MDTraj code that builds the backbone (N, CA, C; nanometers):
import mdtraj as md
import numpy as np

residues = "MET ALA PHE LYS LYS GLY ILE SER GLY ASN PRO LYS GLY ARG PRO ARG GLY ILE SER ASN LYS ALA THR GLU GLU LEU ARG LEU GLN ILE ALA LYS VAL LEU ASP THR SER PHE ASN VAL ASN GLN VAL THR GLU LEU ILE THR GLU LEU ASP PRO LYS ASP LYS LEU GLN ILE TYR LEU SER LEU LEU SER TYR ILE THR PRO LYS LEU ARG SER VAL GLU ASN LYS ILE GLU VAL GLU ASN PHE SER ILE ALA ASP LEU LEU LYS LYS".split()
xyz = np.array([
    [0.2660, -2.0447, -2.2759],
    [0.2010, -1.9416, -2.2436],
    [0.0581, -1.9431, -2.2933],
    [-0.0311, -1.9685, -2.2274],
    [-0.1876, -1.9836, -2.2690],
    [-0.2426, -1.8596, -2.3597],
    [-0.2084, -1.7394, -2.2943],
    [-0.2697, -1.6255, -2.3775],
    [-0.1671, -1.5560, -2.4535],
    [-0.2167, -1.4633, -2.5625],
    [-0.1444, -1.4019, -2.6273],
    [-0.1005, -1.2796, -2.5538],
    [0.0101, -1.2170, -2.5960],
    [0.0737, -1.1082, -2.5289],
    [-0.0047, -1.0013, -2.5266],
    [-0.0369, -0.9418, -2.4198],
    [-0.1279, -0.8407, -2.3914],
    [-0.2709, -0.8542, -2.3855],
    [-0.3127, -0.9881, -2.3780],
    [-0.4419, -1.0397, -2.3642],
    [-0.4510, -1.1336, -2.2265],
    [-0.5208, -1.1014, -2.1543],
    [-0.5333, -1.2095, -2.0236],
    [-0.6783, -1.2819, -2.0321],
    [-0.6793, -1.3754, -1.9241],
    [-0.8188, -1.4474, -1.9324],
    [-0.9024, -1.3448, -1.8631],
    [-0.8644, -1.2592, -1.7889],
    [-0.9673, -1.1474, -1.7261],
    [-0.9367, -1.0036, -1.7828],
    [-0.9729, -0.9891, -1.8874],
    [-0.9225, -0.8332, -1.9414],
    [-0.9802, -0.7422, -1.8680],
    [-1.1074, -0.7269, -1.7619],
    [-1.1795, -0.6425, -1.7273],
    [-1.0787, -0.6110, -1.5905],
    [-1.0491, -0.7303, -1.5424],
    [-0.9475, -0.7294, -1.3897],
    [-1.0574, -0.6796, -1.2920],
    [-0.9971, -0.6858, -1.1880],
    [-1.0664, -0.6545, -1.0513],
    [-1.1093, -0.5030, -1.0437],
    [-1.2385, -0.4970, -1.0264],
    [-1.3065, -0.3485, -1.0130],
    [-1.2223, -0.2709, -0.9131],
    [-1.2235, -0.1439, -0.9612],
    [-1.1612, -0.0552, -0.8686],
    [-1.2403, -0.0226, -0.7480],
    [-1.1646, -0.0378, -0.6166],
    [-1.2151, -0.0194, -0.5319],
    [-1.2565, -0.1516, -0.4608],
    [-1.2371, -0.2415, -0.4938],
    [-1.2532, -0.3844, -0.4511],
    [-1.1129, -0.4085, -0.3925],
    [-1.1277, -0.4583, -0.2503],
    [-0.9942, -0.4961, -0.1956],
    [-0.9410, -0.6013, -0.2240],
    [-0.8080, -0.6742, -0.2180],
    [-0.7557, -0.7877, -0.2493],
    [-0.8042, -0.8862, -0.1392],
    [-0.8665, -1.0033, -0.1809],
    [-0.8818, -1.0966, -0.1016],
    [-0.8021, -1.1387, 0.0201],
    [-0.6812, -1.1798, -0.0272],
    [-0.6051, -1.2048, 0.0957],
    [-0.5561, -1.0981, 0.1713],
    [-0.5440, -0.9685, 0.1480],
    [-0.5416, -0.8337, 0.2120],
    [-0.6532, -0.8452, 0.3139],
    [-0.7620, -0.8350, 0.2788],
    [-0.8746, -0.8445, 0.3461],
    [-0.9228, -0.9390, 0.4745],
    [-0.8643, -1.0571, 0.4126],
    [-0.8630, -1.1701, 0.5232],
    [-0.7734, -1.1555, 0.5975],
    [-0.6336, -1.1032, 0.5722],
    [-0.5388, -1.0621, 0.6733],
    [-0.5903, -0.9607, 0.7854],
    [-0.6409, -0.8665, 0.7287],
    [-0.6884, -0.7622, 0.8251],
    [-0.8196, -0.8067, 0.9119],
    [-0.8922, -0.8897, 0.8738],
    [-1.0041, -0.9590, 0.9539],
    [-0.9086, -1.0393, 1.0423],
    [-0.8137, -1.1413, 1.0136],
    [-0.7730, -1.2259, 1.1047],
    [-0.6921, -1.1529, 1.2306],
    [-0.6058, -1.0121, 1.1859],
    [-0.5763, -0.9342, 1.2570],
    [-0.6504, -0.8592, 1.3784],
    [-0.7725, -0.8217, 1.3322],
    [-0.8621, -0.7775, 1.4129],
    [-0.9223, -0.8533, 1.5009],
    [-0.9584, -0.9926, 1.4648],
    [-0.9864, -1.0949, 1.5418],
    [-0.8977, -1.1231, 1.6464],
    [-0.7895, -1.1535, 1.6144],
    [-0.6509, -1.1686, 1.7240],
    [-0.6731, -1.0436, 1.8535],
    [-0.6853, -0.9158, 1.7801],
    [-0.6762, -0.8250, 1.8554],
    [-0.7811, -0.8141, 1.9701],
    [-0.8934, -0.8198, 1.8896],
    [-1.0536, -0.8332, 1.9677],
    [-1.0440, -0.9568, 2.0796],
    [-1.0005, -1.0528, 2.0525],
    [-1.0226, -1.1652, 2.1499],
    [-0.8863, -1.1875, 2.2646],
    [-0.7753, -1.1371, 2.2047],
    [-0.6667, -1.1339, 2.2655],
    [-0.6233, -1.0514, 2.3884],
    [-0.6554, -0.9053, 2.3582],
    [-0.6386, -0.8074, 2.4293],
    [-0.7794, -0.7176, 2.4700],
    [-0.7283, -0.6496, 2.5723],
    [-0.8576, -0.5556, 2.6092],
    [-0.7896, -0.4260, 2.5581],
    [-0.8949, -0.3271, 2.4951],
    [-0.8099, -0.2444, 2.4274],
    [-0.7608, -0.1381, 2.5492],
    [-0.8013, -0.1351, 2.6399],
    [-0.7821, -0.0329, 2.7665],
    [-0.6233, -0.0852, 2.8119],
    [-0.6222, -0.2258, 2.8163],
    [-0.4823, -0.2909, 2.8558],
    [-0.3863, -0.2546, 2.7563],
    [-0.3940, -0.2452, 2.6298],
    [-0.3139, -0.2142, 2.5113],
    [-0.2793, -0.0818, 2.5297],
    [-0.3843, -0.0077, 2.5290],
    [-0.3577, 0.1424, 2.5668],
    [-0.2553, 0.1903, 2.6959],
    [-0.2759, 0.1208, 2.7963],
    [-0.1895, 0.1471, 2.8816],
    [-0.0497, 0.1046, 2.8569],
    [-0.0419, -0.0228, 2.8081],
    [0.0889, -0.0755, 2.7632],
    [0.1590, 0.0529, 2.6713],
    [0.0863, 0.0854, 2.5925],
    [0.1581, 0.1784, 2.4516],
    [0.1818, 0.3134, 2.5546],
    [0.1091, 0.3531, 2.6468],
    [0.1615, 0.5012, 2.6993],
    [0.2570, 0.4972, 2.7767],
    [0.3067, 0.3662, 2.8268],
    [0.4237, 0.3526, 2.9034],
    [0.5380, 0.3376, 2.8234],
    [0.5303, 0.3072, 2.7178],
    [0.6586, 0.3093, 2.6250],
    [0.7100, 0.4407, 2.5787],
    [0.8316, 0.4647, 2.5582],
    [0.9216, 0.5522, 2.5225],
    [0.8583, 0.5956, 2.3865],
    [0.8783, 0.7449, 2.3387],
    [0.7791, 0.8196, 2.2563],
    [0.8634, 0.7041, 2.0938],
    [0.9771, 0.6860, 2.1081],
    [1.0459, 0.6382, 1.9853],
    [0.9588, 0.4694, 1.9534],
    [0.9305, 0.4206, 2.0867],
    [0.8429, 0.2978, 2.0434],
    [0.7101, 0.3162, 2.0181],
    [0.6691, 0.4194, 2.0786],
    [0.5078, 0.4400, 2.0238],
    [0.5226, 0.4789, 1.8899],
    [0.6268, 0.5584, 1.8536],
    [0.6356, 0.5836, 1.6947],
    [0.6146, 0.4607, 1.5830],
    [0.6969, 0.3806, 1.6529],
    [0.7259, 0.2398, 1.5857],
    [0.6057, 0.1711, 1.5723],
    [0.5414, 0.1614, 1.6830],
    [0.4008, 0.0662, 1.6942],
    [0.2908, 0.1640, 1.5969],
    [0.3038, 0.2876, 1.6108],
    [0.2021, 0.3409, 1.5027],
    [0.2311, 0.3393, 1.3762],
    [0.3586, 0.3632, 1.3207],
    [0.3974, 0.3092, 1.1778],
    [0.3567, 0.1761, 1.1351],
    [0.3973, 0.0694, 1.2452],
    [0.3631, -0.0671, 1.1979],
    [0.2296, -0.0726, 1.1858],
    [0.1345, -0.0176, 1.2582],
    [-0.0186, -0.0561, 1.2503],
    [-0.0695, 0.0449, 1.1199],
    [-0.0152, 0.1496, 1.1106],
    [-0.0268, 0.2190, 1.0085],
    [-0.0440, 0.1930, 0.8628],
    [0.0578, 0.0909, 0.8388],
    [0.0733, -0.0148, 0.7098],
    [-0.0197, -0.0823, 0.6821],
    [-0.1114, -0.1079, 0.7869],
    [-0.2322, -0.2185, 0.7750],
    [-0.3677, -0.1352, 0.7172],
    [-0.3645, -0.0321, 0.7519],
    [-0.4672, 0.0628, 0.7015],
    [-0.4642, 0.1353, 0.5700],
    [-0.3541, 0.2075, 0.5450],
    [-0.3324, 0.2917, 0.4499],
    [-0.2887, 0.2060, 0.3217],
    [-0.3098, 0.2675, 0.1948],
    [-0.2346, 0.2064, 0.0666],
    [-0.0930, 0.2746, 0.0459],
    [-0.0300, 0.1589, 0.0269],
    [0.1383, 0.1940, 0.0079],
    [0.1383, 0.2612, -0.1254],
    [0.2173, 0.3822, -0.1406],
    [0.2399, 0.4495, -0.2631],
    [0.3299, 0.3963, -0.3505],
    [0.3211, 0.3778, -0.4630],
    [0.4439, 0.3217, -0.5469],
    [0.5005, 0.4275, -0.6412],
    [0.6489, 0.3862, -0.6602],
    [0.7268, 0.5095, -0.7320],
    [0.7003, 0.4833, -0.8888],
    [0.6645, 0.6023, -0.9317],
    [0.6413, 0.6104, -1.0703],
    [0.7850, 0.6640, -1.1731],
    [0.8165, 0.6033, -1.2717],
    [0.9104, 0.6269, -1.3548],
    [0.8494, 0.6899, -1.4710],
    [0.9291, 0.8232, -1.5228],
    [0.8482, 0.8956, -1.6471],
    [0.9892, 0.8855, -1.7232],
    [1.0007, 0.8378, -1.8517],
    [1.0694, 0.8303, -1.9408],
    [1.0368, 0.9250, -2.0565],
    [1.1185, 1.0411, -2.0892],
    [1.0865, 1.1369, -2.2132],
    [1.2083, 1.1205, -2.3049],
    [1.1525, 1.0529, -2.4479],
    [1.2598, 1.0703, -2.5507],
    [1.2811, 1.1751, -2.6141],
    [1.3809, 1.2217, -2.6154],
    [1.4135, 1.3440, -2.6658],
    [1.5253, 1.3617, -2.7928],
    [1.5372, 1.2568, -2.8346],
    [1.6300, 1.2037, -2.9733],
    [1.5671, 1.3155, -3.0860],
    [1.4666, 1.3667, -3.1024],
    [1.4480, 1.4028, -3.2131],
    [1.4210, 1.5785, -3.1949],
    [1.4568, 1.6094, -3.1025],
    [1.4719, 1.7582, -3.0577],
    [1.5698, 1.8181, -3.0393],
    [1.6194, 1.9202, -3.0871],
    [1.7376, 2.0214, -3.0774],
    [1.7195, 2.0860, -2.9643],
    [1.8273, 2.1209, -2.8832],
    [1.8507, 2.2148, -2.7775],
    [1.7605, 2.3233, -2.7816],
    [1.7394, 2.4067, -2.9254],
    [1.6530, 2.5135, -2.9199],
    [1.4988, 2.4847, -2.9235],
    [1.4497, 2.3759, -2.9583],
    [1.3223, 2.3185, -2.9577],
    [1.3079, 2.2993, -2.7924],
    [1.4075, 2.2388, -2.7074],
    [1.3998, 2.1935, -2.5720],
    [1.3610, 2.3490, -2.4996],
    [1.4242, 2.4377, -2.5419],
    [1.4416, 2.5783, -2.4732],
    [1.3093, 2.6414, -2.4949],
    [1.2446, 2.6111, -2.6052],
    [1.1070, 2.7074, -2.6262],
    [1.0160, 2.6719, -2.5335],
    [0.9346, 2.7949, -2.4970],
    [0.8006, 2.7656, -2.4147],
    [0.6940, 2.7309, -2.4954],
])
top = md.Topology()
chain = top.add_chain()
for i, resn in enumerate(residues, 1):
    res = top.add_residue(resn, chain, resSeq=i)
    for name in ("N", "CA", "C"):
        top.add_atom(name, md.element.get_by_symbol(name[0]), res)
traj = md.Trajectory(xyz[None], top)
């Protein structure tokens, strides 16, 4: 390992609000394919002909490309040094 534990070669990391370059490139490529391959009116017409279940599936699939994914967060609380009386206090 080249770096000591807890110390990286880029301690400040990527600034907040700056998107991942690979993700941004993927979004641009998808937009480029959609712009050159499909007419928006044709796509809209095809989608309107689908069953509601299929429309929802398309919507959810596309939504994942424009919204950030939520991460689950785990909280651990150590209660070894507390008595039940301490825990019940307000």
